[in-house]
DRENFI-978803 format. One record per residue: residue number from 1; residue in three letters; x, y, z of N, C-alpha, C in turn. Coordinates in Angstrom, 3 decimals, decimal comma. Each point is the difference from the previous one (the first is absolute). Layout:
N
<k=NUM; r=ALA; n.px=X; n.py=Y; n.pz=Z; ca.px=X; ca.py=Y; ca.pz=Z; c.px=X; c.py=Y; c.pz=Z>;
...
//
This chain:
115
<k=1; r=ALA; n.px=0,816; n.py=-1,391; n.pz=-0,064; ca.px=-0,658; ca.py=1,086; ca.pz=0,206; c.px=1,032; c.py=1,646; c.pz=0,255>;
<k=2; r=LEU; n.px=-1,219; n.py=0,964; n.pz=-0,836; ca.px=0,856; ca.py=1,686; ca.pz=-0,122; c.px=0,948; c.py=-0,311; c.pz=1,507>;
<k=3; r=ASP; n.px=-1,341; n.py=0,260; n.pz=0,589; ca.px=1,400; ca.py=0,310; ca.pz=1,576; c.px=0,857; c.py=-0,530; c.pz=0,707>;
<k=4; r=GLN; n.px=-0,245; n.py=-1,037; n.pz=-1,086; ca.px=0,744; ca.py=-1,358; ca.pz=1,115; c.px=1,396; c.py=0,031; c.pz=-0,704>;
<k=5; r=GLN; n.px=0,545; n.py=0,969; n.pz=-1,138; ca.px=0,143; ca.py=0,440; ca.pz=-0,940; c.px=0,956; c.py=1,153; c.pz=0,730>;
<k=6; r=LEU; n.px=-1,039; n.py=0,584; n.pz=0,134; ca.px=1,009; ca.py=2,070; ca.pz=1,311; c.px=0,437; c.py=0,030; c.pz=1,209>;
<k=7; r=SER; n.px=-0,371; n.py=-1,701; n.pz=0,298; ca.px=0,556; ca.py=0,475; ca.pz=1,699; c.px=0,943; c.py=-0,971; c.pz=0,164>;
<k=8; r=ASN; n.px=0,720; n.py=0,945; n.pz=1,111; ca.px=1,909; ca.py=-0,756; ca.pz=0,112; c.px=-0,467; c.py=-1,119; c.pz=0,760>;
<k=9; r=LYS; n.px=-0,547; n.py=-0,308; n.pz=1,102; ca.px=-0,848; ca.py=-0,828; ca.pz=0,541; c.px=0,528; c.py=-1,147; c.pz=-0,313>;
<k=10; r=LYS; n.px=1,230; n.py=-0,841; n.pz=1,223; ca.px=-0,816; ca.py=-1,537; ca.pz=-0,178; c.px=-0,073; c.py=-0,845; c.pz=1,260>;
<k=11; r=PHE; n.px=-1,550; n.py=-1,005; n.pz=-0,527; ca.px=-0,398; ca.py=-0,313; ca.pz=0,891; c.px=0,904; c.py=-1,009; c.pz=0,988>;
<k=12; r=PRO; n.px=-0,652; n.py=0,549; n.pz=1,535; ca.px=1,138; ca.py=-0,440; ca.pz=0,612; c.px=-0,120; c.py=-1,960; c.pz=0,231>;
<k=13; r=SER; n.px=1,748; n.py=-0,114; n.pz=1,022; ca.px=-0,534; ca.py=-0,944; ca.pz=-0,247; c.px=-0,084; c.py=-1,663; c.pz=0,874>;
<k=14; r=TYR; n.px=-1,222; n.py=1,340; n.pz=0,494; ca.px=-0,642; ca.py=-1,232; ca.pz=1,401; c.px=-1,133; c.py=0,267; c.pz=0,555>;
<k=15; r=ILE; n.px=-1,204; n.py=-0,288; n.pz=0,342; ca.px=-0,797; ca.py=0,711; ca.pz=0,051; c.px=-1,574; c.py=-0,539; c.pz=1,634>;
<k=16; r=ASN; n.px=0,270; n.py=0,507; n.pz=0,692; ca.px=-0,087; ca.py=-0,407; ca.pz=0,682; c.px=-2,129; c.py=-0,057; c.pz=0,076>;
<k=17; r=LYS; n.px=-0,623; n.py=-1,186; n.pz=1,027; ca.px=-1,460; ca.py=-0,754; ca.pz=-0,008; c.px=-0,974; c.py=2,175; c.pz=0,208>;
<k=18; r=ILE; n.px=0,207; n.py=0,136; n.pz=0,537; ca.px=-0,726; ca.py=1,282; ca.pz=0,184; c.px=-0,014; c.py=0,798; c.pz=-1,417>;
<k=19; r=ALA; n.px=1,010; n.py=-0,036; n.pz=-0,407; ca.px=0,209; ca.py=1,205; ca.pz=-1,816; c.px=-0,302; c.py=-0,875; c.pz=-0,651>;
<k=20; r=LYS; n.px=0,084; n.py=-1,397; n.pz=0,294; ca.px=-0,558; ca.py=-0,774; ca.pz=-1,108; c.px=-1,190; c.py=0,048; c.pz=-0,292>;
<k=21; r=ASP; n.px=-1,400; n.py=-0,037; n.pz=1,577; ca.px=-0,724; ca.py=0,191; ca.pz=0,193; c.px=-0,937; c.py=1,541; c.pz=-0,386>;
<k=22; r=TYR; n.px=0,738; n.py=1,240; n.pz=0,376; ca.px=0,242; ca.py=0,558; ca.pz=-1,014; c.px=-1,069; c.py=0,864; c.pz=-1,339>;
<k=23; r=ILE; n.px=1,215; n.py=-0,371; n.pz=-0,277; ca.px=0,566; ca.py=-0,127; ca.pz=-1,308; c.px=-1,396; c.py=-1,141; c.pz=-0,982>;
<k=24; r=HIS; n.px=-0,179; n.py=-1,207; n.pz=1,126; ca.px=-0,570; ca.py=-0,044; ca.pz=-1,198; c.px=-2,149; c.py=0,426; c.pz=0,886>;
<k=25; r=PHE; n.px=0,109; n.py=1,142; n.pz=0,962; ca.px=-1,371; ca.py=0,860; ca.pz=-0,380; c.px=-0,080; c.py=0,435; c.pz=-1,069>;
<k=26; r=PHE; n.px=0,757; n.py=-0,114; n.pz=-0,988; ca.px=0,242; ca.py=1,796; ca.pz=-0,532; c.px=0,264; c.py=-1,106; c.pz=-2,284>;
<k=27; r=THR; n.px=-0,180; n.py=-0,592; n.pz=1,100; ca.px=0,602; ca.py=-0,809; ca.pz=-1,472; c.px=-1,312; c.py=-0,980; c.pz=-0,820>;
<k=28; r=ILE; n.px=0,372; n.py=0,056; n.pz=-1,656; ca.px=-1,779; ca.py=-0,913; ca.pz=-0,354; c.px=0,522; c.py=-0,773; c.pz=-0,449>;
<k=29; r=ARG; n.px=1,456; n.py=-1,371; n.pz=0,468; ca.px=0,675; ca.py=-1,541; ca.pz=0,318; c.px=0,647; c.py=0,416; c.pz=1,320>;
<k=30; r=LYS; n.px=-0,435; n.py=-1,433; n.pz=0,224; ca.px=1,510; ca.py=-0,617; ca.pz=1,268; c.px=1,243; c.py=-0,190; c.pz=-0,175>;
<k=31; r=ASP; n.px=-0,092; n.py=-0,668; n.pz=-2,353; ca.px=1,607; ca.py=0,063; ca.pz=0,188; c.px=0,863; c.py=0,644; c.pz=-0,128>;
<k=32; r=LEU; n.px=-0,112; n.py=1,483; n.pz=-0,014; ca.px=0,548; ca.py=0,865; ca.pz=-0,970; c.px=1,991; c.py=0,187; c.pz=0,330>;
<k=33; r=LEU; n.px=-0,339; n.py=-0,334; n.pz=1,794; ca.px=1,419; ca.py=-0,262; ca.pz=0,426; c.px=0,590; c.py=-0,826; c.pz=-0,378>;
<k=34; r=GLU; n.px=-0,206; n.py=-1,155; n.pz=0,101; ca.px=0,506; ca.py=-1,508; ca.pz=-0,901; c.px=0,766; c.py=0,311; c.pz=-0,415>;
<k=35; r=ASN; n.px=0,434; n.py=0,992; n.pz=-1,495; ca.px=0,612; ca.py=-0,057; ca.pz=-0,754; c.px=1,552; c.py=1,222; c.pz=-0,290>;
<k=36; r=LYS; n.px=-0,210; n.py=0,854; n.pz=1,575; ca.px=0,799; ca.py=1,313; ca.pz=0,955; c.px=0,333; c.py=0,988; c.pz=-1,256>;
<k=37; r=LYS; n.px=-1,261; n.py=0,251; n.pz=-0,871; ca.px=-0,517; ca.py=0,893; ca.pz=-0,466; c.px=0,132; c.py=2,091; c.pz=0,361>;
<k=38; r=LEU; n.px=0,072; n.py=0,478; n.pz=0,618; ca.px=-1,344; ca.py=0,918; ca.pz=0,183; c.px=-1,186; c.py=0,379; c.pz=-0,483>;
<k=39; r=ILE; n.px=-0,711; n.py=-0,126; n.pz=0,078; ca.px=-1,564; ca.py=0,743; ca.pz=-0,038; c.px=-0,237; c.py=0,446; c.pz=-1,160>;
<k=40; r=SER; n.px=-1,080; n.py=-0,299; n.pz=-0,905; ca.px=-0,153; ca.py=1,668; ca.pz=0,158; c.px=-1,726; c.py=0,952; c.pz=-0,348>;
<k=41; r=CYS; n.px=-0,058; n.py=0,246; n.pz=-0,356; ca.px=-1,028; ca.py=0,241; ca.pz=0,147; c.px=-1,703; c.py=-0,253; c.pz=-0,606>;
<k=42; r=LEU; n.px=0,352; n.py=-1,408; n.pz=-1,233; ca.px=-0,780; ca.py=-0,562; ca.pz=0,028; c.px=-0,409; c.py=-1,072; c.pz=1,091>;
<k=43; r=TYR; n.px=0,509; n.py=-0,492; n.pz=0,469; ca.px=-0,165; ca.py=-0,847; ca.pz=1,414; c.px=-1,051; c.py=1,207; c.pz=1,201>;
<k=44; r=ILE; n.px=-0,235; n.py=0,961; n.pz=-0,134; ca.px=-0,322; ca.py=0,260; ca.pz=1,282; c.px=-1,063; c.py=0,505; c.pz=0,175>;
<k=45; r=LYS; n.px=-1,134; n.py=-0,859; n.pz=0,724; ca.px=-1,296; ca.py=1,052; ca.pz=0,364; c.px=-0,301; c.py=1,341; c.pz=-0,148>;
<k=46; r=THR; n.px=-0,442; n.py=0,125; n.pz=-0,089; ca.px=-0,582; ca.py=1,070; ca.pz=-0,291; c.px=-1,408; c.py=1,248; c.pz=0,588>;
<k=47; r=ASP; n.px=-0,687; n.py=-0,921; n.pz=0,319; ca.px=-0,338; ca.py=-0,786; ca.pz=0,701; c.px=-0,809; c.py=0,370; c.pz=1,513>;
<k=48; r=PRO; n.px=0,743; n.py=1,313; n.pz=1,307; ca.px=-0,241; ca.py=-0,527; ca.pz=1,338; c.px=-1,154; c.py=-0,473; c.pz=0,351>;
<k=49; r=ASN; n.px=-1,062; n.py=-0,663; n.pz=0,188; ca.px=-0,545; ca.py=-0,922; ca.pz=0,355; c.px=0,482; c.py=-1,299; c.pz=-0,364>;
<k=50; r=GLU; n.px=0,793; n.py=0,160; n.pz=-1,281; ca.px=0,619; ca.py=-1,456; ca.pz=0,247; c.px=0,849; c.py=-0,245; c.pz=0,823>;
<k=51; r=ILE; n.px=0,614; n.py=0,677; n.pz=0,568; ca.px=1,323; ca.py=-1,124; ca.pz=0,898; c.px=-0,633; c.py=0,325; c.pz=1,227>;
<k=52; r=GLY; n.px=0,208; n.py=-0,309; n.pz=1,167; ca.px=-0,090; ca.py=-0,412; ca.pz=0,801; c.px=-0,050; c.py=1,204; c.pz=1,422>;
<k=53; r=ASP; n.px=-1,124; n.py=-0,703; n.pz=1,002; ca.px=0,792; ca.py=1,588; ca.pz=0,974; c.px=1,152; c.py=-0,470; c.pz=0,326>;
<k=54; r=ASP; n.px=0,547; n.py=-1,175; n.pz=0,461; ca.px=1,558; ca.py=-0,101; ca.pz=0,576; c.px=0,849; c.py=0,654; c.pz=-1,222>;
<k=55; r=VAL; n.px=-0,351; n.py=1,415; n.pz=-0,320; ca.px=1,132; ca.py=0,854; ca.pz=-0,843; c.px=0,616; c.py=0,959; c.pz=1,044>;
<k=56; r=LEU; n.px=-1,460; n.py=0,312; n.pz=1,042; ca.px=0,463; ca.py=0,776; ca.pz=0,589; c.px=0,132; c.py=-0,537; c.pz=1,641>;
<k=57; r=ASP; n.px=0,554; n.py=-0,508; n.pz=0,127; ca.px=-0,091; ca.py=-0,482; ca.pz=0,585; c.px=2,107; c.py=0,916; c.pz=0,822>;
<k=58; r=ARG; n.px=-0,462; n.py=0,867; n.pz=0,700; ca.px=1,600; ca.py=1,533; ca.pz=-0,018; c.px=0,746; c.py=-0,729; c.pz=0,665>;
<k=59; r=LYS; n.px=0,443; n.py=-1,103; n.pz=0,091; ca.px=0,898; ca.py=-0,964; ca.pz=1,060; c.px=0,981; c.py=-0,614; c.pz=-1,395>;
<k=60; r=PHE; n.px=-0,981; n.py=0,093; n.pz=-1,396; ca.px=0,961; ca.py=-0,228; ca.pz=-0,588; c.px=0,719; c.py=1,346; c.pz=-1,026>;
<k=61; r=ASN; n.px=1,199; n.py=0,009; n.pz=-0,382; ca.px=0,336; ca.py=1,229; ca.pz=-1,231; c.px=0,384; c.py=-0,732; c.pz=-1,145>;
<k=62; r=ILE; n.px=-1,486; n.py=1,049; n.pz=-0,040; ca.px=0,041; ca.py=-0,401; ca.pz=-1,914; c.px=1,283; c.py=0,838; c.pz=-0,365>;
<k=63; r=ASN; n.px=0,124; n.py=0,405; n.pz=0,292; ca.px=1,706; ca.py=0,919; ca.pz=-0,617; c.px=0,735; c.py=-1,543; c.pz=-0,729>;
<k=64; r=LYS; n.px=-0,310; n.py=-0,958; n.pz=0,205; ca.px=0,883; ca.py=-1,041; ca.pz=0,829; c.px=0,332; c.py=-0,661; c.pz=-1,534>;
<k=65; r=LEU; n.px=-1,357; n.py=0,471; n.pz=-0,755; ca.px=-0,828; ca.py=-1,469; ca.pz=-1,633; c.px=0,923; c.py=0,832; c.pz=-0,666>;
<k=66; r=GLU; n.px=0,559; n.py=1,862; n.pz=-0,205; ca.px=-0,107; ca.py=0,243; ca.pz=-1,432; c.px=1,330; c.py=-0,697; c.pz=-1,020>;
<k=67; r=ASN; n.px=1,230; n.py=-0,228; n.pz=0,845; ca.px=0,668; ca.py=-1,119; ca.pz=-1,054; c.px=-0,037; c.py=-1,460; c.pz=-0,430>;
<k=68; r=TYR; n.px=-1,139; n.py=0,358; n.pz=0,674; ca.px=-0,413; ca.py=-1,667; ca.pz=-1,453; c.px=-1,432; c.py=0,368; c.pz=-0,407>;
<k=69; r=PHE; n.px=0,316; n.py=1,593; n.pz=-0,807; ca.px=-0,967; ca.py=0,861; ca.pz=-1,042; c.px=0,767; c.py=0,294; c.pz=-0,685>;
<k=70; r=THR; n.px=-0,774; n.py=0,205; n.pz=-1,530; ca.px=0,929; ca.py=1,107; ca.pz=-0,687; c.px=-0,956; c.py=1,167; c.pz=0,382>;
<k=71; r=ASN; n.px=1,088; n.py=0,632; n.pz=-0,085; ca.px=0,010; ca.py=1,962; ca.pz=0,108; c.px=-1,592; c.py=0,586; c.pz=0,075>;
<k=72; r=ASP; n.px=-0,624; n.py=-0,234; n.pz=-0,815; ca.px=-1,341; ca.py=0,404; ca.pz=-0,732; c.px=-0,761; c.py=-1,479; c.pz=0,465>;
<k=73; r=ALA; n.px=0,105; n.py=-1,365; n.pz=-0,235; ca.px=-1,401; ca.py=-1,026; ca.pz=1,387; c.px=0,689; c.py=1,126; c.pz=1,381>;
<k=74; r=TRP; n.px=0,895; n.py=-0,259; n.pz=0,612; ca.px=-0,123; ca.py=0,408; ca.pz=1,446; c.px=-1,003; c.py=1,602; c.pz=0,007>;
<k=75; r=LYS; n.px=-0,070; n.py=0,963; n.pz=-0,845; ca.px=-0,106; ca.py=1,201; ca.pz=0,161; c.px=-2,000; c.py=0,157; c.pz=-0,097>;
<k=76; r=LEU; n.px=0,112; n.py=-1,877; n.pz=-0,789; ca.px=-2,100; ca.py=-0,130; ca.pz=0,005; c.px=-0,054; c.py=-0,776; c.pz=0,623>;
<k=77; r=VAL; n.px=0,950; n.py=-0,947; n.pz=1,166; ca.px=-0,218; ca.py=-0,608; ca.pz=1,373; c.px=-0,180; c.py=1,395; c.pz=0,950>;
<k=78; r=LEU; n.px=0,908; n.py=0,802; n.pz=0,012; ca.px=-0,769; ca.py=1,787; ca.pz=1,060; c.px=-0,832; c.py=-0,200; c.pz=-0,387>;
<k=79; r=ASP; n.px=-0,295; n.py=0,015; n.pz=-1,562; ca.px=-1,564; ca.py=1,057; ca.pz=0,100; c.px=-1,224; c.py=-0,663; c.pz=-0,019>;
<k=80; r=VAL; n.px=0,765; n.py=-1,728; n.pz=0,382; ca.px=-1,513; ca.py=-0,907; ca.pz=-0,073; c.px=-0,114; c.py=0,308; c.pz=1,853>;
<k=81; r=TYR; n.px=0,529; n.py=-0,474; n.pz=0,668; ca.px=0,629; ca.py=-0,044; ca.pz=1,567; c.px=-0,555; c.py=0,739; c.pz=0,399>;
<k=82; r=ASN; n.px=0,247; n.py=1,450; n.pz=-0,760; ca.px=-0,648; ca.py=1,733; ca.pz=0,804; c.px=-0,924; c.py=0,469; c.pz=-0,796>;
<k=83; r=LYS; n.px=-0,490; n.py=-1,065; n.pz=-0,571; ca.px=-2,125; ca.py=0,497; ca.pz=-0,298; c.px=-0,631; c.py=-1,122; c.pz=1,991>;
<k=84; r=LYS; n.px=1,032; n.py=-1,812; n.pz=-1,157; ca.px=-0,647; ca.py=-0,989; ca.pz=1,173; c.px=0,026; c.py=0,884; c.pz=1,478>;
<k=85; r=ILE; n.px=1,096; n.py=0,808; n.pz=0,816; ca.px=-0,323; ca.py=0,896; ca.pz=1,443; c.px=-1,409; c.py=0,980; c.pz=-0,477>;
<k=86; r=THR; n.px=-0,143; n.py=0,818; n.pz=-0,763; ca.px=-1,356; ca.py=1,394; ca.pz=-0,650; c.px=-0,544; c.py=-0,922; c.pz=0,733>;
<k=87; r=LEU; n.px=-0,597; n.py=-1,044; n.pz=-0,611; ca.px=-1,312; ca.py=-1,188; ca.pz=-0,683; c.px=-0,743; c.py=-0,616; c.pz=1,343>;
<k=88; r=SER; n.px=1,403; n.py=-0,468; n.pz=1,624; ca.px=-0,116; ca.py=0,070; ca.pz=0,626; c.px=0,781; c.py=0,089; c.pz=1,612>;
<k=89; r=THR; n.px=0,209; n.py=1,022; n.pz=0,205; ca.px=-0,969; ca.py=1,569; ca.pz=0,318; c.px=-1,072; c.py=0,825; c.pz=0,499>;
<k=90; r=CYS; n.px=-0,139; n.py=-0,005; n.pz=1,173; ca.px=-1,689; ca.py=0,635; ca.pz=0,107; c.px=-0,170; c.py=1,270; c.pz=-0,006>;
<k=91; r=TYR; n.px=-0,586; n.py=0,183; n.pz=-1,654; ca.px=0,030; ca.py=2,121; ca.pz=0,798; c.px=-0,441; c.py=0,739; c.pz=1,367>;
<k=92; r=LYS; n.px=-0,157; n.py=-0,790; n.pz=1,535; ca.px=-1,455; ca.py=0,635; ca.pz=0,666; c.px=1,909; c.py=-0,258; c.pz=1,213>;
<k=93; r=CYS; n.px=0,294; n.py=-0,779; n.pz=-0,301; ca.px=0,458; ca.py=0,232; ca.pz=1,336; c.px=2,290; c.py=-0,273; c.pz=-0,792>;
<k=94; r=GLU; n.px=0,071; n.py=0,164; n.pz=-0,935; ca.px=1,320; ca.py=-0,758; ca.pz=-1,197; c.px=1,060; c.py=-0,853; c.pz=0,659>;
<k=95; r=LYS; n.px=-1,139; n.py=-1,190; n.pz=0,189; ca.px=1,400; ca.py=-0,477; ca.pz=1,176; c.px=-0,350; c.py=-1,207; c.pz=-1,983>;
<k=96; r=LEU; n.px=0,518; n.py=-1,578; n.pz=0,380; ca.px=0,009; ca.py=-0,500; ca.pz=-1,178; c.px=-1,065; c.py=-1,294; c.pz=0,967>;
<k=97; r=CYS; n.px=-0,785; n.py=-1,179; n.pz=-0,491; ca.px=-1,726; ca.py=-0,185; ca.pz=0,374; c.px=0,440; c.py=-1,889; c.pz=-0,880>;
<k=98; r=ILE; n.px=1,424; n.py=0,105; n.pz=0,962; ca.px=-0,034; ca.py=-1,606; ca.pz=-0,359; c.px=-0,122; c.py=-0,550; c.pz=1,330>;
<k=99; r=ASP; n.px=-0,442; n.py=-0,268; n.pz=0,435; ca.px=0,214; ca.py=0,163; ca.pz=1,697; c.px=-1,213; c.py=-0,968; c.pz=0,771>;
<k=100; r=GLY; n.px=-1,156; n.py=0,697; n.pz=-1,301; ca.px=-0,997; ca.py=-0,507; ca.pz=0,401; c.px=-0,825; c.py=1,394; c.pz=0,464>;
<k=101; r=GLY; n.px=-1,539; n.py=-0,434; n.pz=0,674; ca.px=-1,260; ca.py=1,324; ca.pz=-0,232; c.px=0,434; c.py=0,971; c.pz=-1,316>;
<k=102; r=ALA; n.px=0,498; n.py=-1,215; n.pz=-0,635; ca.px=-0,462; ca.py=1,574; ca.pz=-2,014; c.px=-0,897; c.py=-0,540; c.pz=-1,032>;
<k=103; r=LEU; n.px=-1,211; n.py=0,710; n.pz=-0,207; ca.px=0,136; ca.py=-0,617; ca.pz=-1,743; c.px=0,360; c.py=0,711; c.pz=-1,920>;
<k=104; r=GLN; n.px=-0,031; n.py=-1,207; n.pz=-0,018; ca.px=0,311; ca.py=0,779; ca.pz=-1,450; c.px=-1,271; c.py=0,069; c.pz=-1,263>;
<k=105; r=CYS; n.px=0,009; n.py=1,360; n.pz=-0,406; ca.px=-0,875; ca.py=0,596; ca.pz=-0,721; c.px=-0,323; c.py=-0,778; c.pz=-1,435>;
<k=106; r=ASP; n.px=-0,951; n.py=-1,243; n.pz=0,523; ca.px=0,043; ca.py=-0,047; ca.pz=-2,187; c.px=0,001; c.py=0,536; c.pz=-1,508>;
<k=107; r=LYS; n.px=-0,125; n.py=1,584; n.pz=0,343; ca.px=0,286; ca.py=0,454; ca.pz=-1,229; c.px=1,622; c.py=0,600; c.pz=-0,178>;
<k=108; r=CYS; n.px=0,064; n.py=0,078; n.pz=1,026; ca.px=1,260; ca.py=1,423; ca.pz=-0,181; c.px=1,481; c.py=-0,698; c.pz=0,537>;
<k=109; r=LYS; n.px=-0,087; n.py=-1,120; n.pz=1,034; ca.px=-0,024; ca.py=-1,602; ca.pz=-0,072; c.px=1,189; c.py=1,232; c.pz=1,659>;
<k=110; r=SER; n.px=-0,081; n.py=1,038; n.pz=0,112; ca.px=1,267; ca.py=0,544; ca.pz=1,523; c.px=-1,662; c.py=-0,918; c.pz=1,510>;
<k=111; r=TRP; n.px=1,347; n.py=0,493; n.pz=0,445; ca.px=-0,368; ca.py=-0,171; ca.pz=1,506; c.px=-0,405; c.py=0,257; c.pz=0,613>;
<k=112; r=GLN; n.px=-0,832; n.py=0,056; n.pz=1,166; ca.px=-0,503; ca.py=1,173; ca.pz=1,414; c.px=-0,275; c.py=-0,960; c.pz=0,986>;
<k=113; r=HIS; n.px=0,033; n.py=0,145; n.pz=0,747; ca.px=0,374; ca.py=-0,101; ca.pz=1,699; c.px=-2,147; c.py=0,079; c.pz=1,212>;
<k=114; r=MET; n.px=0,586; n.py=-0,354; n.pz=-0,013; ca.px=-1,826; ca.py=-0,331; ca.pz=0,788; c.px=-0,226; c.py=0,603; c.pz=0,779>;
<k=115; r=THR; n.px=1,081; n.py=1,196; n.pz=0,305; ca.px=-1,129; ca.py=0,359; ca.pz=1,592; c.px=0,401; c.py=1,808; c.pz=-0,604>;
//
């Protein structure tokens, strides 16, 4: 892909299980890491509703995944991640709605706490 040709990054020599799990949240294929090539835009999920809420775990630093993606793909991952945060944040209290006690609107797909 074009974005792979423009990137100076090299695929990391080691990937831990946690990073692998998080990469799978954002990609449409589970076997992408096996070929040890940077992941391109072609394989990134673009709908934030297709991405599990586990990506919002504040204990994990999303930036640790950057080296597994081409530059353009990484920008797309961050865009989808930020959209996921926006959709998952209660507009009333401005806190994430992943801990329960919230409802998701069927139309706009955003979340709101019930209090």
